[in-house]
C-alpha positions in Angstrom: 0.0 0.0 0.0 1.1 3.6 -0.5 3.1 5.1 2.3 2.7 8.6 3.7 5.0 11.2 2.5 8.3 11.5 4.5 7.5 14.7 6.2 4.2 13.6 7.5 6.3 10.8 9.1 8.6 13.4 10.6 5.7 15.1 12.3 3.9 11.9 13.3 6.9 9.7 13.8 5.2 7.6 16.4 3.0 6.2 13.7 5.3 3.9 11.6 4.8 4.1 7.8 2.8 1.3 6.4 1.7 0.0 9.8 -1.0 1.2 12.2 -0.1 3.4 15.1 0.9 1.2 18.0 3.0 -1.2 15.9 6.5 -2.0 17.2 8.9 -3.8 14.9 9.9 -7.2 15.8 10.9 -10.6 14.4 11.8 -10.7 10.7 10.8 -7.0 10.4 14.2 -6.2 12.0 16.3 -9.2 11.1 19.3 -8.5 8.9 20.0 -11.3 6.4 22.2 -11.2 3.3 22.5 -15.0 2.8 18.9 -15.7 2.0 18.0 -19.4 2.0 15.4 -19.2 -0.7 18.3 -18.3 -3.1 20.1 -21.6 -2.4 19.4 -25.1 -3.6 17.4 -26.1 -0.5 13.8 -25.9 -1.6 13.0 -29.2 0.1 13.9 -27.6 3.5 11.9 -24.4 3.0 9.6 -24.8 6.1 12.8 -25.0 8.2 14.5 -21.8 7.0 15.7 -19.7 10.0 13.0 -17.3 10.8 11.2 -15.6 13.8 8.1 -17.4 12.8 7.7 -21.0 14.1 7.8 -22.2 10.5 8.7 -20.1 7.5 5.9 -18.7 5.4 7.6 -19.9 2.3 5.6 -22.9 1.2 7.5 -26.1 1.0 8.0 -27.1 -2.7 10.5 -28.9 -4.8 11.5 -25.8 -6.8 13.5 -27.0 -9.8 13.7 -30.5 -8.4 11.5 -33.5 -8.9 10.3 -35.5 -5.9 11.6 -39.1 -5.5 8.1 -40.6 -6.3 8.0 -38.5 -9.5 11.5 -39.8 -10.5 10.3 -43.4 -9.8 7.5 -43.2 -12.3 9.6 -41.3 -14.8 12.2 -44.1 -14.7 9.5 -46.7 -14.6 8.4 -45.4 -18.0 12.1 -45.6 -19.2 12.3 -41.9 -19.5 9.9 -42.0 -22.5 7.2 -39.8 -20.9 7.9 -36.1 -20.0 7.9 -35.4 -16.3 5.0 -33.0 -16.4 2.9 -35.7 -18.1 4.0 -38.2 -15.4 2.9 -35.8 -12.6 -0.5 -35.2 -14.3 -1.1 -39.0 -14.5 0.0 -39.7 -10.9 -1.5 -36.8 -9.1 -4.3 -35.3 -11.2 -6.2 -37.9 -13.3 -9.1 -39.7 -11.6 -9.2 -43.5 -11.5 -11.8 -43.8 -14.2 -9.6 -41.8 -16.7 -6.8 -44.4 -16.7 -8.1 -46.1 -19.9 -7.7 -46.1 -23.7 -9.7 -42.9 -24.0 -7.2 -40.9 -22.0 -5.1 -38.4 -23.8 -2.4 -38.6 -21.1 1.0 -39.8 -22.5 1.8 -41.9 -19.5 -1.5 -43.7 -19.6 -1.0 -44.4 -23.3 2.5 -45.6 -22.6 1.4 -48.1 -20.0 -1.5 -49.3 -22.2 0.8 -49.8 -25.1 3.2 -51.8 -22.9 0.2 -53.8 -21.7 1.3 -53.0 -18.1 -1.9 -53.8 -16.3 0.0 -54.1 -13.0 1.0 -50.5 -12.9 -2.4 -49.3 -14.2 -4.3 -51.4 -11.6 -2.1 -50.0 -8.9 -2.7 -46.4 -9.9 -6.4 -47.0 -10.1 -6.5 -48.6 -6.7 -4.3 -45.8 -5.1 -6.6 -43.2 -6.5 -9.6 -45.0 -5.1 -7.9 -44.9 -1.6 -7.3 -41.2 -1.7 -10.7 -40.0 -0.4 -10.3 -42.2 2.7 -6.9 -40.8 3.6 -7.5 -38.0 6.1 -9.0 -37.2 9.4 -12.8 -37.3 8.9 -14.7 -34.4 10.4 -18.3 -35.6 11.1 -19.7 -33.7 14.1 -23.0 -35.6 13.8 -21.2 -39.0 13.6 -23.6 -40.1 10.9 -21.1 -41.6 8.4 -18.1 -42.3 10.6 -18.9 -46.0 11.1 -19.4 -46.5 7.4 -16.1 -44.8 6.6 -14.2 -47.0 9.1 -15.7 -50.0 7.4 -14.8 -48.6 4.0 -11.2 -48.1 5.1 -11.1 -51.6 6.6 -12.2 -53.1 3.3 -9.6 -51.1 1.4 -6.9 -52.2 3.9 -7.8 -55.8 3.4 -7.6 -55.4 -0.4 -4.3 -53.5 -0.2 -2.8 -56.4 1.8 -4.2 -58.9 -0.5 -2.8 -57.1 -3.6 0.6 -56.7 -1.9 0.9 -60.4 -1.1 -0.2 -61.3 -4.7 2.1 -58.9 -6.4 4.8 -60.4 -8.5 6.8 -57.1 -8.7 8.7 -56.1 -5.6 8.1 -52.4 -6.0 4.3 -52.8 -6.2 4.3 -55.2 -3.3 5.8 -52.4 -1.2 3.5 -49.8 -2.6 0.3 -51.8 -1.9 1.6 -52.4 1.6 2.2 -48.7 2.1 -1.3 -47.9 1.0 -2.5 -50.4 3.6 -0.3 -48.7 6.3 -1.6 -45.2 5.4 -5.2 -46.3 5.5 -4.6 -48.0 8.8 -3.2 -44.8 10.3 -6.3 -42.8 9.5 -8.4 -45.7 10.7 -6.5 -45.8 14.0 -5.3 -49.4 13.4 -1.7 -48.9 14.9 -1.2 -52.7 15.3 -1.8 -53.2 11.6 0.8 -50.5 10.9 3.4 -52.1 13.1 2.9 -55.6 11.8 2.9 -54.6 8.1 6.0 -52.4 8.6 7.9 -55.2 10.3 6.8 -57.9 7.9 7.2 -56.0 4.6 9.6 -53.1 5.2 11.9 -53.5 8.1 14.1 -56.0 6.4 13.7 -54.7 2.9 16.9 -53.9 1.0 15.0 -51.6 -1.4 15.1 -48.4 0.7 13.4 -46.1 -1.8 10.9 -43.3 -1.0 8.0 -45.8 -0.3 10.2 -47.4 2.4 10.6 -44.1 4.1 6.9 -43.1 3.6 6.0 -46.3 5.4 8.6 -45.5 8.1 6.9 -42.2 8.6 3.6 -43.7 9.7 5.4 -46.4 11.7 7.2 -43.6 13.6 3.9 -42.1 14.6 3.0 -45.3 16.4 6.2 -45.6 18.5 5.8 -44.6 22.1 9.5 -44.6 23.0 10.6 -41.0 22.4 14.2 -41.9 21.6 13.3 -44.6 19.2 10.7 -42.3 17.5 13.4 -39.6 17.2 15.7 -42.1 15.5 13.1 -43.1 12.9 12.1 -39.4 12.4 15.7 -38.5 11.6 15.9 -41.2 8.9 12.5 -40.2 7.3 13.6 -36.5 7.4 16.8 -37.3 5.6 15.3 -39.5 2.9 11.7 -38.4 2.2 11.7 -34.7 1.4 7.9 -34.5 1.2 7.5 -36.0 4.7 9.9 -33.6 6.5 7.3 -31.2 7.8 5.1 -34.1 8.9 7.8 -36.0 10.8 9.6 -33.0 12.2 7.8 -32.9 15.5 8.4 -36.6 16.2 12.0 -35.6 17.0 11.7 -33.8 20.4 14.3 -31.1 20.6 15.1 -31.9 24.3 15.6 -35.6 23.7 19.1 -36.7 24.9 21.0 -37.6 21.7 22.9 -40.5 23.3 19.6 -42.3 23.8 18.6 -41.7 20.1 22.0 -42.6 18.7 22.0 -46.1 20.2 19.3 -47.1 17.7 21.5 -46.1 14.7 22.9 -49.0 12.7 25.6 -47.1 10.8 27.5 -43.7 10.5 25.1 -42.4 7.9 22.1 -42.9 10.2 24.0 -41.2 13.1 24.7 -38.3 10.8 21.0 -38.0 10.0 20.3 -37.8 13.7 22.8 -35.0 14.2 21.4 -33.1 11.3 17.8 -33.1 12.5 19.0 -32.3 16.1 20.8 -29.3 14.7 17.6 -28.1 12.8 15.7 -28.5 16.1 18.1 -26.1 17.9 17.9 -22.3 17.9 21.3 -21.8 19.5 24.8 -22.9 18.5 25.1 -26.2 16.7 28.8 -26.3 15.5 29.4 -29.5 17.5 26.5 -31.3 15.7 27.8 -30.1 12.3 31.3 -31.3 13.1 30.1 -34.8 14.2 27.7 -35.1 11.2 30.5 -34.2 8.8 32.9 -36.7 10.4 30.3 -39.4 10.1 29.0 -38.6 6.6 30.8 -35.8 4.8 28.4 -36.0 1.8 25.3 -35.8 3.9 22.8 -33.5 2.1 21.5 -32.0 5.3 24.9 -30.7 6.3 24.8 -27.9 3.9 21.4 -26.9 5.1 22.3 -26.8 8.8 25.3 -24.7 7.9 22.9 -22.3 6.0 20.8 -22.1 9.1 23.9 -21.5 11.3 25.0 -18.6 9.0 21.5 -17.1 9.2 21.6 -17.4 13.0 25.0 -15.6 13.1 23.6 -12.9 10.8 20.8 -12.4 13.3 23.0 -12.5 16.3 25.7 -10.2 14.7 24.3 -8.2 11.8 20.9 -7.4 13.4 22.3 -5.7 16.6 25.4 -4.4 14.8 23.5 -2.5 12.1 20.2 -1.8 13.9 20.9 -2.1 17.6 17.8 -4.3 17.8 18.2 -7.5 19.7 18.1 -10.6 17.4 14.8 -11.4 15.8 14.8 -15.0 17.2 15.1 -15.0 20.9 17.4 -17.6 22.6 17.9 -18.1 26.3 19.7 -15.3 28.2 20.0 -13.0 25.3 20.5 -9.5 26.8 17.5 -7.1 26.6 19.7 -4.4 27.9 22.0 -1.5 27.0 23.9 -0.9 23.8 27.2 -1.9 25.6 25.8 -5.2 26.8 24.4 -6.0 23.4 27.6 -5.2 21.6 29.6 -7.4 24.1 27.3 -10.3 23.1 28.0 -9.4 19.4 31.7 -9.8 19.9 31.1 -13.2 21.6 29.1 -14.3 18.6 31.8 -13.0 16.2 34.2 -15.3 18.1 31.9 -18.2 17.6 31.6 -17.3 13.9 35.4 -17.6 13.7 35.1 -21.1 15.0 32.5 -22.0 12.4 34.7 -20.5 9.7 37.6 -22.6 10.9 35.4 -25.7 10.4 34.4 -24.6 6.9 38.1 -23.9 6.0 39.0 -27.4 7.2 36.7 -28.9 4.6 39.0 -27.5 1.9 36.4 -27.3 -0.8 36.0 -24.9 -3.8 32.3 -25.8 -4.2 30.4 -22.7 -5.1 27.9 -23.1 -2.2 30.6 -23.5 0.4 32.6 -20.6 -0.9 29.4 -18.5 -0.5 29.2 -19.8 3.1 32.9 -18.8 3.6 32.4 -15.3 2.2 29.5 -14.6 4.5 31.3 -15.9 7.6 34.4 -13.8 6.7 32.1 -10.7 6.5 30.5 -11.6 9.9 34.0 -12.0 11.4 35.2 -8.7 9.9 37.9 -10.5 7.9 37.4 -8.2 5.0 40.6 -8.9 3.0 39.9 -12.7 3.1 36.2 -12.1 2.2 37.2 -10.1 -0.9 39.6 -12.9 -1.9 36.8 -15.4 -1.6 34.5 -13.3 -3.7 37.2 -13.1 -6.3 37.2 -16.9 -6.4 33.4 -17.0 -6.7 33.5 -14.5 -9.6 35.0 -17.4 -11.7 32.3 -19.8 -10.7 28.9 -20.6 -12.1 26.0 -19.9 -9.8 22.8 -21.9 -9.7 20.8 -18.7 -9.8 21.2 -15.0 -10.5 19.8 -14.3 -7.0 22.6 -16.2 -5.4 25.1 -14.2 -7.4 23.4 -11.0 -6.4 23.8 -11.9 -2.7 27.6 -12.3 -3.1 27.8 -8.9 -4.9 26.2 -7.4 -1.8 28.6 -9.1 0.5 31.4 -7.8 -1.7 30.1 -4.2 -1.5 29.8 -4.4 2.3 33.3 -5.9 2.7 34.9 -3.4 0.4 33.2 -0.5 2.2 34.0 -1.8 5.7 37.6 -2.5 4.8 38.5 1.2 4.6 40.5 3.0 7.3 38.4 5.0 9.8 38.2 8.6 9.0 39.1 8.0 5.3 36.1 6.0 4.2 34.2 6.9 1.0 31.8 5.0 -1.2 34.2 2.9 -3.3 33.9 3.2 -7.1 33.2 -0.5 -7.4 30.3 -0.2 -4.9 28.5 2.6 -6.7 27.1 0.4 -9.5 26.0 -2.1 -7.0 24.1 0.5 -5.0 22.3 1.4 -8.1 21.7 -2.2 -9.0 20.2 -3.0 -5.6 18.8 0.4 -4.6 15.4 -1.2 -3.8 17.0 -3.5 -1.2 16.7 -1.0 1.6 18.5 -3.1 4.2 21.5 -3.4 1.9 21.6 0.4 1.2 21.2 1.0 4.9 24.0 -1.4 5.8 26.3 0.4 3.4 25.4 3.7 5.1 25.9 2.2 8.6 29.4 1.0 7.6 30.3 4.5 6.3 28.9 6.0 9.5 31.0 3.7 11.7 34.0 4.7 9.6 33.4 8.4 10.3 31.8 9.4 7.0 28.5 10.7 8.3 27.8 12.7 5.1 27.6 9.8 2.8 25.9 7.7 5.5 23.1 10.3 5.6 22.8 10.3 1.8 22.3 6.6 2.0 19.6 6.9 4.6 18.0 9.6 2.6 17.6 7.2 -0.3 15.8 4.5 1.6 12.6 4.0 -0.3 10.0 6.2 1.4 7.1 6.2 -1.1 5.7 2.7 -1.4 5.3 -0.3 0.9 4.1 -3.7 -0.1 4.5 -7.4 0.7 7.0 -7.8 -2.1 9.6 -5.8 -0.2 8.4 -6.5 3.3 11.7 -7.9 4.5 13.6 -5.0 3.0 12.2 -2.1 5.0 14.5 -0.9 7.8 14.0 -0.1 11.4 17.0 0.9 13.6 17.9 2.3 17.0 20.6 4.5 18.5 20.2 3.9 22.2 19.5 7.6 22.7 15.8 8.1 22.1 14.6 6.7 25.4 11.0 8.0 25.6 7.9 5.9 26.1 6.7 6.4 22.5 9.0 4.6 20.1 12.8 4.2 20.6 13.7 3.4 17.0 13.8 5.1 13.6 12.4 4.3 10.2 13.4 7.5 8.3 16.5 9.5 7.7 15.2 12.8 9.1 14.4 11.6 12.6 17.7 9.9 12.8 19.7 12.9 11.8 17.6 15.0 14.1 18.6 13.0 17.1 22.2 12.1 16.1 23.9 14.7 13.9 25.7 17.8 15.2 25.2 21.1 13.5 28.7 20.7 11.9 27.7 17.4 10.4 24.5 18.9 9.0 26.5 21.8 7.6 28.9 19.3 5.9 26.0 17.4 4.5 24.5 20.6 3.0 27.9 21.7 1.6 28.4 18.2 0.0 24.9 18.4 -1.6 25.5 22.0 -2.9 29.0 21.1 -4.2 27.8 18.1 -6.2 28.4 18.8 -9.9 28.4 15.2 -11.2 25.8 14.2 -13.7 26.4 10.4 -13.8 23.6 8.0 -13.0 24.9 7.2 -9.5 25.2 10.8 -8.5 21.7 11.4 -9.8 20.3 8.7 -7.6 22.4 9.8 -4.7 21.5 13.5 -4.8 18.4 14.1 -6.9 15.8 13.6 -4.1 17.7 15.3 -1.2 18.7 18.3 -3.4 15.0 19.4 -3.4 15.0 19.3 0.4 17.8 21.7 1.2 15.3 24.0 2.9 14.3 21.2 5.2 18.0 20.7 6.2 18.4 24.4 6.8 15.3 24.2 9.0 16.9 21.3 11.0 20.3 23.1 11.2 18.6 26.2 12.6 16.7 24.1 15.1 19.9 22.4 16.2 21.4 25.8 16.9 18.2 26.9 18.8 18.7 23.9 21.0 22.3 25.0 21.7 21.0 28.6 22.2 23.2 29.9 19.4 20.6 32.3 18.1 22.7 34.1 15.5 23.7 30.9 13.8 20.1 29.7 14.0 18.8 32.8 12.4 21.4 32.5 9.6 20.3 28.9 8.9 16.6 29.8 9.0 17.1 32.7 6.6 18.6 30.3 4.0 15.5 28.0 4.3 13.6 30.8 2.4 10.2 32.4 2.9 8.4 29.8 0.8 9.5 27.0 3.2 8.0 28.9 6.2 4.8 29.6 4.3 4.4 26.0 3.2 5.3 24.4 6.4 4.4 26.7 9.3 1.7 28.9 7.7 -2.0 28.8 7.8 -4.1 25.7 7.5 -4.8 26.1 3.8 -1.1 26.2 3.1 -0.1 23.4 5.3 2.5 20.9 4.0 5.2 18.6 5.2 5.8 19.6 8.8 2.6 21.4 9.5 -0.2 20.2 11.7 -2.6 23.0 11.2 -1.6 26.6 12.0 1.2 25.7 14.3 2.3 29.2 15.1 -1.2 30.6 15.8 0.0 32.2 19.0 2.8 34.7 19.5 5.4 33.2 21.9 6.4 36.6 23.3 2.9 37.8 24.3 0.7 34.7 24.8 0.8 31.7 27.1 -1.1 28.4 26.8 -4.2 28.1 29.0 -3.8 31.8 30.1 -6.0 34.8 29.1 -4.1 37.4 27.2 -2.5 39.8 29.6 0.2 41.6 27.7 -0.7 44.3 25.1 1.0 43.4 21.9 3.3 46.1 20.7 5.0 44.4 17.8 3.3 42.1 15.3 5.3 39.6 13.2 4.3 36.9 10.8 5.3 34.1 13.2 7.6 31.3 12.0 10.9 29.9 13.2 13.0 32.6 11.4 10.9 35.6 12.6 10.7 34.3 16.2 14.5 33.9 16.3 15.1 37.3 14.9 12.7 38.9 17.4 14.2 37.0 20.2 17.7 38.3 19.3 16.2 41.8 19.1 14.4 41.6 22.5 17.5 40.1 24.1 19.6 43.0 22.8 17.2 45.5 24.3 16.9 43.7 27.6 20.7 43.6 28.0 21.1 47.3 27.0 22.0 49.2 30.1 20.5 52.3 28.7 17.2 50.7 28.0 14.6 51.9 30.6 12.3 48.9 30.0 14.7 46.1 30.6 12.3 44.2 32.9 9.7 44.3 30.1 12.0 42.8 27.5 13.4 40.2 29.8 9.9 39.2 30.6 9.1 38.8 26.8 12.3 36.9 26.3 11.4 34.6 29.2 7.9 34.0 27.7 9.5 33.0 24.4 11.9 30.6 26.1 9.0 29.1 28.1 6.8 28.7 25.0 9.7 26.9 23.3 9.5 24.1 25.9 7.2 21.1 26.2 4.7 23.3 28.1 4.5 26.2 25.7 2.7 27.1 22.4 5.9 27.2 20.3 7.4 23.8 21.2 8.0 23.3 17.4 11.0 25.7 17.7 12.8 22.8 19.3 10.9 19.7 18.3 9.2 18.3 15.1 6.5 16.4 17.0 5.1 16.6 20.5 4.6 13.5 22.6 2.6 12.6 25.6 5.8 11.0 27.0 9.1 12.5 27.7 11.1 11.4 24.6 14.7 12.0 25.5 18.0 11.9 23.6 18.2 15.4 22.1 20.9 17.9 23.1 18.4 20.2 24.9 16.4 17.8 26.9 17.0 19.6 30.2 15.9 22.9 28.7 12.9 21.4 26.9 11.5 19.7 30.0 12.9 22.0 32.8 12.6 25.5 31.4 16.1 26.5 32.5 16.4 29.6 30.3 12.9 30.7 30.9 13.5 30.7 34.7 16.8 32.5 34.1 15.1 35.4 32.2 12.1 35.6 34.5 14.7 36.1 37.3 16.3 38.8 35.2 12.9 40.5 34.8 12.4 40.1 38.5 15.8 41.7 39.3 15.0 44.7 37.0 11.3 45.1 38.1 10.3 48.4 39.7 7.1 47.3 41.4 6.2 44.5 43.8 3.3 43.3 41.7 5.4 42.8 38.6 8.1 41.1 40.8 5.3 38.8 42.1 4.2 38.1 38.5 7.8 37.1 37.6 7.9 34.7 40.5 4.6 33.3 39.5 6.0 32.6 36.0 9.0 30.9 37.6 6.6 28.7 39.5 5.0 28.0 36.1 8.4 26.8 34.9 8.6 24.5 37.8 5.9 22.4 36.1 3.2 24.6 37.6 3.9 23.7 41.2 3.7 26.3 43.9 7.1 28.0 44.4 8.4 28.6 47.9 10.0 31.8 46.8 6.7 33.1 45.4 4.9 32.0 48.5 7.3 33.8 50.8 7.3 37.0 48.7 3.6 37.1 47.9 2.3 36.4 51.4 4.3 39.3 52.7 2.7 41.5 50.1 -0.8 39.8 50.3 -0.7 38.7 46.6 -0.4 34.9 46.7 -4.1 34.1 46.3 -4.5 36.5 43.4 -1.7 34.9 41.4 -2.2 31.2 42.2 -6.0 30.9 42.0 -6.9 33.3 39.2 -4.8 33.8 36.2 -7.1 36.5 34.9 -5.4 38.7 37.5 -2.1 38.5 35.5 -3.2 41.5 33.4 -3.6 43.7 36.5 -0.2 42.7 37.8 1.4 43.3 34.4 -0.1 46.7 34.1 1.3 47.5 37.5 4.8 47.2 36.1 5.0 51.0 36.2 
């Protein structure tokens, strides 16, 4: 769906773009991952990809592969029938279509070969299909008849199995009987058929493991069930999801391993045990590799381990979020504690890398694993060398190659010396190529920022896609933290402006503006890098001026605000009909020098200005100059106006937008002027100045009353002491309409 414009986000930053207000990013919304499993050759394992969801939402399929049962029928037809035609015959055609009238090539092949055995088996298997499933009959009208129907089919399947002259169909009929018995609740039948027909069979094809799957479901001993589950998982791809839970993750492996009959079966146990673990599994990988170096599952559990390490290292390193998948004792704590854990996980990644290096393989998949681990361990030189090797290899998919190009870009950027980092020339075309991958662009920016190049980092953050959001790039959108914004609203960022607002100094913003203005390049990369932000220079000047306001550097603030231009103030801080970007109605509908919130007007307005950040700053400079002029007879008056302005620029005033871009019900902290914004330090200072220069007791009392206002509207002991002696306390604390009288009494 369309996302709100960036500047609406700046104003309402507690409502995250593309999500309803109240959303807080978690799970895969924050997980950093560059070694995506869907781009590797592990389609059979897709439900077990590493994810914050219990099972991945990528549907299990065979991708470019054919399932073992498909291959059996393809080979049975001697390769003379195309695979799609085989699949249509086996899975789609009804039983009564397996005759001479059928247009299916496999049916015709079997008829021409006079293979009635295969045709009869297929017909019977299709007749059994409706009875394979848990029958939902709340009124129990037909349950008894279905049980009888299954029982009859089981008997026929056993009969056909015993009579079959072909071994493969003997096993297939027996499997049909086992499956029907499972749905009929006949566990004894399953056990007896499995032991009689399958347990001693030398033909361990997919039917063997399909039967083992149902046999596993009948075993009460958890260790024995886990053993069988591991063998099914390894050998029957389409039964992996179904058998997964039969291997309990807390089951002691020693008890499971004692059932294994050879090293290959032991390796299968370690592989499934590793998949069941969310924490470190290097010891399982090492044992599986020693037992069976060619075990297919070994590559997949390594893929999961790299994805875990990305979550444990990249997620907090780049975003400061804790990992998406929670493991025991992971710190939900300060940045320092999280980064200490990151370093511990980097050390573990080095151990995993040592294991991969010990395999001494130049296989393209394992080189990809190696490159990712070298990036995770910050071995950038080695990573670049591995990528160079991969550049000479043939990848299974363009997506896998794209991933390595991103790893290359990150390693090349991060390998630079701190303080001298730039966007490398070889990285520029990759940023253009993958500009829609926000997490990649963000990570490049983060590496530059860590190396001291905050200007290019900001330009990367500015180019994070901020216009459209959709499911197609759901796992690309970026959320990140800095550990500074500690309010009760949202302690994270999803846009460049809010991040720069909280984290960049005026000098860094000035450098950014200068860099943008000095850009003269017209190449495609520079166009992408600068074209959008160039139109927002007035916004940056607005932010620069606001930064100086927070530091109470008024002259610098005024100079920055002046460069923003009149149109910026009219469009963003003007009347309702002109509202745009930052505006939320007529923000400056009250003059901060003469008017206070929730207080009747009590100061006659001498000067009228078209109120915006620039004019308020200029007027504040003007009034301060008059207040501090020893020859000015109305110094108390101007100090009072100055104090009003400073008060109104706090969280409690009508011009808080001089210091903030949105107002929150909670105390959002992390900006340089938090103390001033919440404690009204400067307002109290100048009310005291007005008090010191006041000529009448009533005006002095009013100044003290305003100081009490600054103390979060609590009664002030100083006012109480002064006002009681002058009999003014009740007037000023119970009736603010009396402010006008006390102000008029200034002279």
